[in-house]
N, C-alpha and C positions, 0 to 999 in steps of 0.2 A: 504493500500500500504506500509506503514512504517513497519508494522509487517511482511509482506511478505518479504520485503527487508532484515530485520534483520534475519529471519529464513534462507533465501537463503544464506546470507553472512555467518552465523554460519555453515551451512552445508558445504559450500565451505572451510571454515577454517579448520573444522574437517577433511575433506577429504585431504587437503594439509598436515596437520600434520600427518595423518595416513600414507599417501604415504611417507612422509619424514622419518618417524620412521621405517616403515616396509621394504621399498625397499632396503636401504643400507645394513641392516642386512641380508636380504634374499640373496642378491647378494654376500655378503661376505662369508656366510656359504655355498652357493651353490658351490662356487669355492673350498672351503677348505674341505667340508664334503659331496661330491656328494653321494647321496643315503642314507645318514644317517640322523637320527632325531636330531634336535637341542636340546641341553641340557642346563640347567640353567648355569652351570659353563662356557660353551663356550660363551654364550651370555654375561655374566658378564665380562669375560676376554676381549672380543671385546670392550665392553663399557669402561672398564678401560683403554685400549690402546688408544681409541679415546679421552677420557677425559684427559688422561695424556699428550697428545700432544697439548692441547688447553689452552690458557691463559684466554679466555673469554667464556661465555656461554650466552644463552638467558633465561631469567626468564619470564614465561608467567603467568599472574594472570587474574582474572575476575573482571571487574569493577562493579559499582552499577547498570549499565544498562545491565548486563550480557554479556558484550562484552569483548573479550580478550585484554589485554595490554601486549605488548612485549617490553622488554628492555634488553640492553646488560649489563651484570654484570661480575665482576672479582671475582670469587669464591676462597675460601681457598681450599687447596688440599682436595680431596675427601677422606673421612674416609674409613676404612676397610669395614664397613657395608653399604657403598655407600651413606652415609649421606653427603649432600652438604651444607656447611655453607657460608653465604654471609653477609657482613656488610652493614647496612643501618641505617638511622635515624628512630627512633621509630614513628615519626610523618609523615614519608614519605607516599606518596600515595600508594606505593606497600605494605608497612606494614599494612596500613588500609584495603587494598583490601584482603590481606591474612587473617586478623582477621575476615573480613566479609564472606569470602569464601575461605576455606583452599584448594580447588582444584587448584593446581598449576602444572606447567610443567617446567622442566629445560631441555634445549636443548643444547647439545654440538655437534659441527660439524667441520669436517676438510673440508673446502671449496675448498682446492686445489685438493683433490682426487675424487670426493666429497663423503664423508661418514659421518654419524652422528648417 
């Protein structure tokens, strides 16, 4: 039962993240580029616009039980190559989780419009 619950929960989390990441972009570009194919430059431009308006982001890491940990972070300005830097203590739980599993996600969102 415990394993089923964990698998079910992870599938739901991935689904929610997938919807949260795909829906706003598809809606944004559907209005702007009706009938055209999305290109990398327009996706990056939209991401930069959303990121530039936000003071905080969510950093999602994977813990030792393979469960996601989400925390609010205040990142430095995003670099030209889209690198996101954040300050933390080397002994923090998030730093240890990243050392153990480098699969992380950074989520920026404008919750007023809602887009992200």
